[in-house]
C-alpha positions in Angstrom: -72.5 -1.8 44.9 -74.2 -4.0 46.8 -72.9 -5.2 49.7 -73.1 -8.4 48.6 -71.5 -8.4 45.4 -68.6 -9.8 45.3 -65.8 -8.2 42.7 -62.9 -10.1 40.9 -61.2 -8.9 38.2 -61.9 -12.4 36.3 -64.5 -14.9 36.9 -63.6 -18.5 35.6 -66.9 -20.7 35.1 -65.2 -24.2 35.9 -63.2 -25.2 38.3 -61.5 -28.3 36.1 -58.0 -28.4 34.9 -58.2 -25.9 32.8 -59.6 -23.2 34.8 -57.4 -24.0 37.5 -54.4 -23.8 35.0 -56.1 -20.1 34.5 -56.0 -19.4 37.7 -52.3 -19.5 37.7 -52.0 -17.5 34.2 -54.2 -14.6 35.7 -52.2 -14.2 38.8 -48.6 -14.6 36.5 -50.1 -11.2 35.0 -51.7 -9.4 38.2 -54.8 -10.4 38.0 -57.5 -12.0 40.5 -59.6 -15.0 39.7 -62.9 -15.9 41.3 -63.4 -19.8 40.2 -67.3 -20.7 39.8 -68.4 -24.5 39.1 -71.6 -26.0 40.3 -69.7 -29.3 41.6 -68.3 -29.7 45.4 -64.9 -30.0 44.3 -62.4 -28.6 42.3 -61.3 -31.4 39.3 -64.4 -30.7 37.2 -64.8 -34.0 34.9 -60.9 -35.4 36.0 -62.1 -36.0 39.4 -65.9 -36.3 38.5 -65.0 -39.3 36.4 -61.9 -40.8 36.5 -60.0 -39.7 40.0 -57.5 -43.2 40.0 -57.4 -43.7 35.7 -53.6 -42.7 34.9 -53.6 -40.0 32.4 -50.6 -40.3 29.9 -50.1 -37.2 27.9 -49.5 -34.2 30.7 -45.9 -32.7 29.6 -43.5 -34.0 31.9 -45.9 -36.8 34.0 -44.9 -39.7 31.7 -48.2 -41.2 33.9 -50.1 -39.1 37.0 -53.8 -40.1 38.0 -56.7 -37.3 37.3 -56.8 -36.3 41.2 -53.2 -36.1 41.2 -53.1 -33.7 38.0 -55.9 -31.8 40.2 -54.3 -31.3 43.6 -51.0 -29.9 42.1 -52.9 -27.9 39.8 -54.2 -26.6 43.4 -51.5 -26.3 44.8 -49.9 -23.6 41.6 -53.0 -21.5 41.9 -52.5 -21.2 45.6 -50.5 -18.4 45.5 -52.9 -16.5 43.8 -55.2 -16.9 46.4 -58.7 -17.6 43.9 -61.7 -16.9 45.5 -64.2 -20.4 44.9 -67.9 -20.4 44.5 -68.3 -24.5 44.7 -71.8 -26.7 44.5 -73.6 -23.2 42.1 -74.4 -23.0 39.0 -73.7 -19.2 37.2 -77.8 -19.0 36.0 -77.3 -15.4 34.7 -75.1 -13.1 33.5 -75.1 -9.1 32.7 -73.0 -6.7 31.3 -72.7 -3.5 33.6 -72.4 0.1 32.1 -68.7 0.7 33.0 -67.6 -2.0 31.4 -67.8 -5.7 32.7 -70.4 -7.8 34.5 -72.8 -9.4 36.7 -72.8 -12.7 36.7 -75.6 -14.4 39.3 -75.3 -18.1 40.3 -77.6 -20.3 42.1 -76.7 -19.5 45.4 -78.2 -16.7 45.3 -74.4 -14.4 45.3 -73.6 -12.0 42.3 -69.8 -11.7 41.4 -68.8 -9.0 39.3 -65.7 -9.6 37.4 -63.8 -7.5 34.5 -63.8 -10.5 32.3 -65.7 -13.9 32.1 -63.4 -17.2 30.5 -65.8 -19.6 30.4 -63.7 -23.0 31.3 -66.9 -25.7 31.8 -66.0 -28.3 29.9 -68.6 -29.5 27.5 -71.3 -27.7 30.1 -73.7 -29.2 33.0 -72.9 -33.2 32.3 -74.5 -35.8 33.9 -75.2 -40.2 33.5 -77.5 -41.5 31.0 -80.0 -43.6 33.7 -81.3 -46.8 32.5 -84.8 -46.9 32.0 -85.2 -49.1 35.1 -88.2 -49.6 37.7 -86.9 -49.4 41.0 -83.6 -47.4 40.4 -83.8 -44.2 42.2 -84.6 -46.8 45.3 -80.8 -47.9 44.7 -79.2 -45.2 43.2 -75.3 -43.9 45.6 -75.7 -47.5 47.7 -75.7 -50.4 44.9 -76.0 -48.6 41.5 -73.1 -46.4 40.7 -71.9 -43.6 37.3 -68.7 -43.2 38.5 -66.0 -44.9 40.1 -64.1 -43.0 42.7 -62.1 -45.2 44.4 -61.5 -48.8 43.2 -60.9 -50.1 46.7 -64.5 -49.7 47.4 -65.8 -52.3 45.5 -62.8 -54.7 46.8 -64.5 -58.4 46.8 -68.3 -56.8 46.0 -70.2 -58.9 42.6 -69.7 -55.8 40.7 -72.5 -56.1 37.0 -71.1 -54.0 34.3 -73.1 -52.4 31.8 -72.3 -51.0 28.5 -69.5 -51.2 25.7 -67.7 -47.8 25.4 -64.1 -47.6 27.0 -65.6 -46.3 30.8 -67.5 -50.1 30.8 -64.5 -51.7 29.3 -62.0 -50.1 31.4 -63.5 -51.0 34.9 -63.7 -54.2 33.9 -60.2 -54.9 33.4 -59.4 -52.7 37.0 -61.8 -54.1 39.1 -61.2 -57.8 37.8 -58.3 -58.3 40.5 -59.9 -56.9 43.5 -63.7 -58.0 43.0 -65.3 -61.1 43.6 -66.9 -61.2 40.3 -67.0 -59.2 37.4 -70.0 -59.3 34.3 -70.0 -57.4 31.9 -73.6 -56.2 30.5 -73.6 -55.4 26.3 -76.3 -56.0 23.6 -74.1 -56.2 20.8 -71.2 -58.7 20.3 -68.9 -55.8 19.4 -67.6 -53.3 21.8 -67.2 -49.6 21.4 -63.5 -49.2 23.5 -60.4 -49.3 22.0 -59.5 -52.0 20.4 -56.2 -53.1 22.7 -58.6 -52.7 25.9 -61.2 -55.1 23.7 -58.6 -58.0 23.2 -57.3 -57.6 27.1 -61.0 -58.0 28.5 -62.1 -60.6 26.0 -58.5 -62.6 27.1 -59.6 -62.1 31.2 -63.3 -63.1 30.3 -61.2 -66.7 28.0 -59.1 -67.1 31.6 -62.7 -66.9 33.8 -61.8 -64.2 35.7 -64.7 -61.8 34.2 -68.0 -62.9 32.4 -69.3 -61.2 29.1 -73.1 -61.5 29.1 -73.2 -60.9 26.0 -76.0 -60.2 24.0 -77.7 -58.7 26.8 -79.5 -55.8 28.2 -80.5 -54.8 31.5 -84.1 -55.5 32.1 -84.5 -55.1 35.9 -83.2 -54.7 39.2 -83.5 -57.1 43.1 -83.1 -56.5 45.9 -84.7 -54.1 49.1 -83.6 -50.5 51.3 -81.2 -50.0 48.5 -78.9 -53.3 48.8 -79.3 -55.0 45.0 -79.2 -59.0 45.2 -79.4 -59.2 41.7 -79.4 -58.0 38.2 -82.0 -58.4 35.8 -81.1 -59.0 31.9 -83.1 -60.2 28.7 -81.5 -61.5 25.6 -82.7 -61.1 22.4 -85.3 -63.2 21.9 -86.6 -62.6 25.3 -84.8 -65.2 28.0 -84.0 -63.2 31.3 -81.4 -64.4 33.6 -80.7 -62.9 37.0 -77.1 -62.1 37.8 -75.9 -62.4 41.7 -74.8 -58.2 42.5 -73.5 -56.5 44.9 -73.6 -53.5 42.8 -74.7 -52.4 39.3 -72.4 -49.5 37.3 -74.4 -48.1 34.3 -72.0 -46.7 31.8 -74.2 -45.2 29.0 -72.0 -42.3 28.1 -73.0 -38.7 30.1 -76.2 -36.5 29.1 -74.1 -32.7 28.3 -75.6 -29.2 27.7 -75.0 -25.9 28.3 -77.4 -25.4 30.4 -78.3 -21.1 30.8 -74.6 -20.3 28.9 -77.0 -21.1 25.8 -79.4 -18.3 27.3 -75.9 -15.6 27.6 -76.1 -14.5 23.3 -73.1 -16.1 22.7 -72.6 -17.5 19.1 -73.1 -21.5 19.7 -72.4 -24.7 17.5 -73.1 -28.0 18.4 -73.1 -27.1 22.2 -69.6 -25.7 22.0 -68.4 -21.9 21.6 -66.5 -20.6 18.7 -63.5 -18.4 19.8 -60.9 -16.5 18.2 -58.1 -19.1 17.8 -55.5 -16.4 19.3 -57.2 -14.7 21.7 -60.3 -17.4 22.6 -62.6 -14.2 22.8 -66.0 -15.3 21.8 -68.4 -12.8 19.7 -69.5 -10.9 22.8 -66.2 -8.5 23.9 -65.4 -9.5 27.4 -65.9 -13.1 27.7 -63.8 -15.8 26.7 -64.1 -19.6 26.7 -61.4 -21.9 26.6 -61.2 -25.9 26.9 -63.6 -28.4 26.2 -66.5 -26.2 24.8 -64.1 -24.1 23.4 -64.3 -24.2 19.1 -62.5 -23.2 16.3 -60.4 -25.0 13.0 -58.4 -27.4 14.0 -59.2 -27.7 17.9 -58.0 -30.4 19.4 -59.5 -31.5 22.9 -56.6 -32.1 24.8 -55.8 -31.0 28.1 -52.6 -29.5 27.2 -54.3 -28.0 24.5 -56.4 -25.9 26.9 -53.8 -25.0 28.9 -52.0 -23.3 25.9 -55.7 -21.5 25.6 -55.7 -20.8 29.3 -52.4 -18.6 29.2 -53.4 -16.9 25.9 -56.6 -16.0 27.4 -55.6 -14.3 30.3 -53.0 -12.2 27.9 -56.1 -11.3 25.8 -57.9 -10.3 29.3 -54.7 -8.4 30.8 -56.3 -4.7 29.0 -59.1 -5.3 30.3 -58.1 -5.6 33.8 -55.1 -2.7 33.8 -55.6 -0.6 30.7 -53.4 1.0 29.4 -50.5 -0.7 31.1 -48.1 -2.3 28.6 -47.8 -6.3 29.4 -44.4 -7.5 28.7 -43.7 -11.1 28.3 -41.5 -12.9 30.9 -40.8 -16.4 31.8 -42.2 -17.9 35.0 -38.3 -19.0 35.4 -37.6 -14.9 35.8 -40.6 -13.6 37.6 -42.0 -16.1 39.8 -44.3 -16.7 42.0 -45.9 -15.4 45.1 -45.0 -17.5 48.3 -47.8 -19.7 48.5 
C-alpha cells in the first residue's frame, strides 16, 4: 500500500448529522471511521444553511438549534476518534482486489476502506443565483445566500428575494433586529408554510416589514462590494430602487450527485435506491443513508437518517470483522470509551 494511502474500516462520505451519528454507530461496533466532506466544517446543510434555526423533531429535544445539534453529535462521536478529511470531495472510488475500496479525493488523498457509507444529503449543492449584472462583485460582502449569524444583520437594511420558506422564515427572524426588511417576490402569493406567511403579512400590516410584490430583481447599485440599492422591476417594466445594505436571494439550491453518479450505482432522480433493512446499494460494500437514500415509504427526516445509520453499520460489521458474531447490546450496558 502506498505511504500516502490512509486506511480505515469505514469511509463515511458526508459530515452532516447523519454522517456524524454513523461515526458513533460504527464506533460502538468497534469499527474505525474516516469522514470526508466538501465543506470546511462538519454539519452539512444544517450548519451551512440554517445554523441558528430551531429544529423541533429531534427526540428528547423539544427545540434545538441546528448548530447545537451538530456540536452534540460531534461530541458524541469524539470518543471513537474519527478522522476528518474536510474541504475535499471524493472524486473516485475503485474496488480493491481483496475487497473494500480505494477513494481518491480532490485534495490528492487516497483512503482505503473495507466499506463505504454515503451520507451526502442530496449530493453537492449550491445556491441558485439570480441573473444580475455585477453580482459577483457583491457576493460574500453584501449579497449572501445563507444566514450563518442572525446578529450580523442587526441595524442593516435587508432586502430578501424569494417566495419560499427560507425567504419568509428569515423575514420573520430579521424583522426584530434589522433596520428594515423588504421582501421581493414576483407573485402575490408565497410558497411558504401558511402560518409563516400569515405572520409575515401581519408584520407587513404593522409596517415592520414591506412586501414588494409582484416585483423581481433587476439590478444592483453600489461600489467596491458595498451595496447601496437593489433595483426591482414589476410586470409592466416599472422599476424601483430599494435602499439596501444586504441582499439575501433565496431561490433554492441546485443539487447534483457529482462524482457519485459515475461510480456505477443504481441512481434514480438524484437519489440512491437501497435495501431498507440494511441500506445496501446495488454495489456490495457500499451503503447509503440519510436524504440521499431512497426506498418505499422513505421519510426525509434527520431521525430516520439516524435509524438508517444504525442499520447500515450492523450490515457493515461482517465486512470489517468477518467470522465475528455480532451480539446486539444496548448502549446502557456496553457504555462508550472515555473521551
